[in-house]
C-alpha positions, 0 to 999 in steps of 0.5 A: 763572865766569859762563859756567860756572854750576853747574846740577848735571849739569855738576859735573865741568866746573864743578869743573875751572873752579873749581879753575883759579880757586882755583889762580890765587888759591892757595887750591885746597888748601881743597877737598882736606881739611876745615877743621880743627876749632877750635884751642886758644888756647894753641897756638903763634902759627904754628898760630893764623896758619895756622888763620886763613889756612885759614878766610879762604881757605875763606871766599873759595873758598866765595864763588866757589863760591856765586857760580857756582851757579844760584839753587836750588843757592845757596839749598841751600848758602848755610848751609854754612860752608866750601868743602870741605863744599859740595864734598862735598855737591855730589859726593854729589848729582851725581857717581857713586861711583867705587867703584860705577863700578869695581865695575860695570865689573869685573863687566861684563868678568868676566861676558862669555862667548862665546855660541853663535851670536855670532861670536868677533870680536864677543865680542872687540870687546866684551872689548876695549871693556870692558877699554879702559873699565876701563883708561881709568877710572883715568886716566893717573896712577892705575892702578886695581887690579882686584878678583879675579874671582868664584870659579870664573869663570876656572876651566875645566871639571873634568878627568875622571880618566883610566882605566887604569893609570898610566904614567910616572915617577910610577908606582913600579912603572914601569920603563924598557923599556931596563932590561928589555932589559939584563936580557934580554941578560944571560940571553941572549935578545933583548928584541925577538925573544925569541931567544938571542944575538941 
């Protein structure tokens, strides 16, 4: 841990190494949830023992954390009583908010437009890069759910209504020409040539 001293910007790498050490000590669980508040004295002995073990493990993890920080960070966090609260404070100070990162990645992908004068190949590469960053953000185990695009972004231009009579099966007055031809043959005239008996 001495070679991986926490200076602030290296939080991600420091935390990975810290988790390795705490996992070896079998106390990494104290970083996953806050220390339970006080437990009642009349609780079952098993609960009292579990609470005391959690407090002891959190104290050990806190010691590892403080020992692997630079002096400024040690002074800032030495009064924090447990490992989970130290980690939360460090993440607020030095890491990016995942929701903000996700939103910014989505916004950049959804706002990309093919601009006049820009070759389509360049635009396609920008889109592929943006989607790759978005896909890689969630990691292999976690697939990020994308928020819906802003309203109207994916809609095309409004179609102008066609002028003229409606032709087709939806028009109730439409009749197939074949039907008219049969009626014409009944009267004795050819539909095409308008001649009798043809």
